[in-house]
N, C-alpha and C positions, 0 to 999 in steps of 0.2 A: 544504626543511625536512623532517626525519624525522617520520613519523607512527607512534605506538605504538598497539597494540591490546590491550585487556584484556577480561576476562570479568566481568560483574557477579556478586556473591556469590550471589544467589538464582536466577540464570538462566545457568548455564554454557554453554547452547546459543547465547546471544547474544554479540555482540562490540561493544564501544564503542571509538571512536577519538578520540585527542587528539594534539596536537602534542607533540614531545619536550620543548620548552621549558616546557610546562604540566604536565609529569609531577610536579613538586614540589607542585602543588596537591592531588594525590591524598592526601597525608599529612595533610590537614586533617580527614579523616574516617576512622574505623576500617573501615567497610564501605560499599561502593557497591552499590546495588540498581538493577535495572531495574524501573521502574514504568510503568503505563499509565493515564493519566487517563481518567475516564469517557467523555468524548466525543472522545477523541483517536484518531488513526489510527496512532500510532507509540508506541514505548517511549521513556522518558527516563531518564537516569541520576541517581539521587538518593542522597545520602550522609547518614549519621547517626553520631553519637557516643554514642547512648544516649537514654534518655527525658528526661534533664535538658536536653539541648541541642536546638535546632530543626534540622529537616532542611534541606538545601540542594541545589538542582539544580546539576549540574556545569556546564552551559552558562552559568548566571548567575555562578557562581564564576569561570569562565575570563574572562568579559567584564567582570566587576566592575560590573554594571549596577545603578543605584539602584532602589528599590522601585517608583517610578512609571513605569519603563520596562520593556519586555519584550525578551526575546532570542528571535529566530526563527532557525530552521535553513533556509538557502537551498534545500537539496534535500529538505526535509520529513522527513528521517531524524533522529529525536531521539537516536540513538546515535552520530551523526557530529558530534563536538564539536571539530573542527578549527577554528581561528580564522578561516580563510578561508571557512568555511561558516556562521559565526554573524553575525547582524546585530542591533544594538541599535536599537530603534525605539519610538515611542509606542504605546499600546494601539490607537488608532484606525488607524494605519498598518499595524500588524501584523495586525489583524483584516481590513482591506481586502485585504491580500496573501493571507491564508488563504482568504478567500472566492473570490478570483480563481483560486487554485490549485485549489480544490475544484470550481469551476465548469468549469474546463478538464479536470478529471479527472487523477488521478495526479500524479506529480511528475517527469514526463519533461522533458528539455530541449526547447527550442523547435524544434530541427531534426527531432526524431523524431515521426512521425505517431502520434496516438492513435486507434486504430480503433474505429469504432462500427458494429456489424453490425445491419442491418435486414432482416427477412424479410417478404416481401409475397406474399400469395396472389392470383394473377391470375384474371381472369374465366373462363379455361378450366380452372381447378382446379390448375394447376401453381404451384409455389413458386419465386419468384425471390429471390436473396439479394444485397443491395447492401452494400458496405463503404465507409464514408466516413471521411475524416479529420475528427475531432471539432473540431479548431481551425479549419481552413479551410473545412469543410463541402464539400470536394471529393470527388467519386466516385473511389475508388481502383481498385475492380474489382467485377464482378458476375458471377453465373452462375445457371443454372437448377439447382434441386435435383432429383435423381432420387429420387422417392418409394420406388422399389423397393430402392434401395441403402441408404436410411436405415433404421436399426434403431430403431424407436420403438414402444413398447407402446401408445401412444395412436392410432397411425395404422392404418387398416384396410388390409389387403392386398387389392388389387383383382384380382390374378391368382390363379386357382384352381389350386392345386398338386395333386399326386397324393394320393389318399386313403391314410391310414395304417391298417393293419390291426393291431388290438390282439391280442396273444397272451394266452391265458388264458380264463377263463370268460366267456361272453357272457350278457348279461342277456336273459331271455326274457319 
C-alpha cells in the first residue's frame, strides 16, 4: 500500500505519514498542525476548521475510535499515522503498554539492543566503562578509560607538562 508524506501547517520541518487510502480524510479539516502534549515524547497531528468546530487528532479520525477508547502508535511516533502502525485499545491497556515502552527505554524494536553505559571508578583510581543491553542486562563490552586521553575540565591532570613562559610584562 502506498504511503503519503505531508508537512504540518505550523511545522514545515516535520513530516507526517498516512496511507494513500486515507488521504481523503485530510479534506475534513482546513489546516493540520503538529502539536506536542505536555507530558508526551512525540508530536501528534491535529486538525481544526476554526474556533467554531472542535479539533480532531488525525490518528483518531483514521481509526474511527469511539470516545472511551484510545488510539496508540505501535512505534511511538505520533507523526506515523499509517493504519498498520495504529492500535485501538482501552485506556488501561494503552497506559500499560506506554509504561512498558518507557520502562524499556526508547521505541526500538525487540531485536536491537538498547545500550546502557555505566562508569565505575576502581580501587586503584582507574575508570572502567561497562556497556549493557538494557533489555537483557547482558554485558556487551567494557574497557578501561585512559584519563590522559579524556578531555575534561573537571579532571585533574596528574602529568606535569612543560612550563609555559608568558610574553609581556612580568609582575614584580
